[in-house]
C-alpha positions in Angstrom: -64.7 -32.7 24.9 -67.9 -34.9 24.3 -69.5 -34.9 27.4 -68.4 -32.5 29.6 -68.2 -28.6 28.5 -66.6 -25.7 29.1 -63.2 -27.7 29.8 -59.8 -25.7 29.9 -56.5 -25.4 31.8 -56.5 -22.3 34.1 -53.3 -21.9 32.4 -54.5 -21.7 29.3 -55.8 -18.2 28.7 -53.8 -16.6 31.6 -50.4 -17.7 29.7 -49.3 -14.4 28.9 -48.9 -13.5 32.5 -45.3 -15.1 33.8 -47.3 -15.6 37.2 -49.8 -17.6 35.6 -49.9 -21.1 36.9 -47.7 -24.4 34.8 -49.9 -26.1 32.3 -51.7 -29.7 33.7 -52.4 -28.7 36.9 -55.7 -27.2 37.4 -58.7 -27.5 35.2 -62.3 -26.1 35.3 -65.5 -27.3 33.6 -68.7 -27.9 33.4 -70.7 -30.7 34.9 -70.7 -34.1 32.9 -73.3 -34.4 31.0 -74.7 -37.8 29.8 -71.6 -40.1 30.3 -71.1 -43.8 30.8 -68.5 -44.9 33.3 -66.0 -45.6 30.2 -66.1 -42.8 29.0 -65.6 -40.5 32.0 -63.0 -42.9 33.0 -60.8 -42.1 29.3 -61.5 -38.5 30.2 -60.3 -38.4 33.7 -57.5 -40.6 33.1 -56.5 -39.0 29.7 -56.2 -35.9 31.3 -54.3 -37.3 34.3 -56.5 -36.0 37.0 -56.0 -37.1 40.0 -59.0 -35.0 42.1 -62.2 -33.6 41.2 -63.8 -30.7 43.0 -67.7 -30.3 42.8 -68.7 -27.2 43.9 -72.3 -28.9 43.2 -75.2 -29.0 45.9 -75.8 -32.4 47.1 -78.8 -32.5 45.2 -77.4 -31.1 41.6 -74.5 -34.1 42.3 -77.1 -36.3 42.1 -78.7 -35.5 38.9 -75.8 -35.6 36.9 -72.7 -38.0 39.5 -69.4 -38.5 37.9 -68.9 -42.1 37.0 -65.3 -42.8 39.0 -64.7 -46.0 40.1 -63.5 -46.4 43.5 -60.4 -48.2 42.9 -59.1 -45.5 40.4 -57.3 -43.6 43.2 -59.6 -40.1 41.7 -61.1 -38.5 44.8 -64.0 -36.4 44.5 -64.3 -33.6 47.1 -67.6 -32.4 47.4 -67.6 -28.7 48.0 -71.0 -27.0 47.9 -70.0 -23.2 47.4 -73.7 -21.7 46.8 -76.1 -22.3 49.7 -79.1 -21.6 47.4 -78.2 -24.7 45.5 -77.8 -22.5 42.5 -81.6 -22.8 41.5 -82.4 -20.0 39.0 -85.6 -19.0 40.3 -83.6 -18.1 43.4 -81.5 -15.5 41.4 -84.1 -13.8 38.9 -83.5 -10.7 41.0 -80.0 -10.1 39.6 -80.2 -7.9 36.4 -77.2 -6.3 35.9 -73.3 -7.8 35.8 -72.7 -5.8 39.0 -75.5 -7.5 40.3 -74.1 -10.9 39.8 -70.4 -10.1 40.5 -71.4 -9.1 44.0 -73.9 -12.2 44.1 -70.2 -14.0 44.0 -69.0 -11.9 46.7 -71.5 -13.2 48.8 -70.3 -16.7 48.7 -67.0 -15.5 50.4 -69.1 -14.5 53.3 -71.1 -17.6 53.8 -69.0 -20.3 52.7 -65.6 -19.7 53.3 -64.5 -22.4 54.4 -65.7 -24.4 51.9 -63.5 -21.9 49.5 -60.6 -23.5 51.6 -61.9 -26.7 51.2 -62.0 -26.7 47.3 -58.4 -25.6 47.2 -57.2 -28.7 49.5 -56.0 -31.1 46.6 -54.0 -28.2 44.7 -52.1 -27.7 48.1 -51.6 -31.3 47.9 -49.7 -31.0 44.5 -52.8 -33.2 42.9 -53.8 -32.6 39.2 -57.6 -30.9 39.8 -60.2 -30.9 38.0 -62.7 -27.9 39.3 -66.7 -27.7 38.3 -69.9 -26.8 39.1 -73.1 -27.3 36.5 -72.1 -25.1 34.1 -68.2 -24.0 35.4 -69.5 -20.3 35.1 -69.8 -19.0 38.4 -69.0 -21.4 41.5 -66.3 -22.4 38.8 -65.7 -18.9 38.1 -65.2 -18.1 41.8 -62.8 -20.5 42.5 -61.1 -20.2 39.5 -60.3 -16.0 40.6 -59.3 -17.0 43.9 -56.5 -19.6 42.3 -55.5 -17.1 40.2 -55.4 -14.7 42.3 -53.5 -16.1 44.9 -50.9 -17.2 41.7 -50.6 -13.5 41.1 -52.0 -13.1 37.6 -53.1 -10.0 36.3 -57.1 -8.9 36.9 -57.1 -8.3 32.9 -56.4 -12.3 32.2 -58.9 -12.9 35.3 -61.7 -11.9 33.8 -60.9 -12.9 30.6 -61.1 -16.4 31.8 -64.2 -16.1 33.2 -66.0 -14.5 30.0 -64.8 -16.7 28.0 -67.5 -18.9 29.2 -70.1 -16.9 26.6 -68.7 -19.0 23.9 -69.5 -22.5 25.7 -72.9 -21.1 26.8 -74.9 -21.7 23.4 -73.7 -25.6 24.1 -74.5 -25.6 28.1 -77.5 -24.1 28.3 -79.6 -26.2 26.5 -77.8 -29.5 28.0 -78.9 -27.5 31.6 -82.2 -27.1 30.4 -82.8 -30.4 30.1 -81.6 -31.5 33.0 -83.5 -29.0 35.0 -86.5 -29.4 33.5 -86.8 -33.0 33.3 -86.1 -32.7 37.5 -88.8 -29.9 37.7 -92.8 -30.3 39.5 -95.2 -30.1 36.6 -96.2 -26.3 36.1 -93.1 -24.7 36.4 -91.4 -22.3 33.9 -89.2 -22.8 31.3 -85.5 -21.5 31.2 -85.2 -19.0 28.5 -82.0 -20.3 26.2 -82.9 -17.5 23.5 -82.8 -14.5 26.1 -81.6 -15.6 29.1 -81.3 -13.4 32.5 -78.0 -12.5 33.6 -77.7 -15.4 36.1 -76.8 -17.7 33.0 -74.5 -15.3 31.6 -70.8 -14.6 31.9 -70.1 -10.7 31.1 -66.9 -10.0 32.2 -67.8 -6.9 34.4 -69.3 -9.4 37.2 -65.8 -10.8 37.8 -64.6 -7.2 37.8 -67.0 -6.5 40.4 -66.1 -9.6 42.4 -62.4 -8.8 42.6 -62.7 -5.2 43.4 -65.3 -6.1 46.3 -63.3 -8.9 47.5 -60.4 -6.8 47.5 -62.5 -3.9 49.2 -64.1 -6.2 51.7 -60.9 -8.0 52.3 -57.9 -6.5 51.3 -56.1 -9.5 49.4 -56.8 -12.8 48.4 -54.3 -13.8 51.2 -55.9 -12.1 53.9 -59.2 -13.6 53.0 -57.8 -17.2 52.9 -56.3 -17.1 56.1 -59.0 -15.8 57.2 -61.0 -18.2 56.0 -59.0 -20.7 58.1 -56.3 -21.4 55.4 -52.7 -22.0 57.0 -50.0 -19.8 56.0 -47.7 -22.6 54.9 -50.8 -24.2 53.1 -51.1 -20.9 51.3 -47.2 -20.8 50.0 -47.7 -24.4 49.1 -50.5 -23.7 47.0 -48.2 -20.8 45.1 -45.6 -23.8 44.7 -48.0 -25.7 43.2 -49.3 -23.4 41.0 -45.8 -22.5 39.9 -44.6 -26.5 39.3 -42.7 -26.9 42.1 
């Protein structure tokens, strides 16, 4: 899809599991790149999107905003998940897939209420697009939480996360162009040919995240209830994902 990359229905790659979400309820993607208002609205209305959950920082969202008319009925939920504002320079110390997965796990501790905020449109039964910048890290975490709540197998959750690898050759240059254009003079360049682990999507990162979540919180239900989600809302989340 021109202008938005790494786009897919979260039911697409998890359909082999009978507990997978019904198609057409939750989508995941990158941020919009170089879209005009008409193209943006054509995409959103074509997919039936009712809510957009934007996991980016305020600064990131300002660099590549959604051009959404106020009268369309499409609401944008700001749910900034990464307290470091996703600055690649702050994550260069991550060297392995396990490092990356543990970095994701930190968001459950530092931003639990934001995770709940990100799920609210889905709880409300609205067709939702979840995205960050690349549609990889923050989007991967929220998607994993949704799929774990649905009861999808770990293997398929990991498969969905790692699928982003195929989109990275297109995403990374677009992000580099955006970030380097906003960077101060003399800033280091983003390596596309040999990217650091923060710019990859290894299966081991999601495996580490899921294992760590269970070790530290027990179950995804325990995490969500501890983060402030009402048990009735948790049940409604599952009903929405089942198409009920």
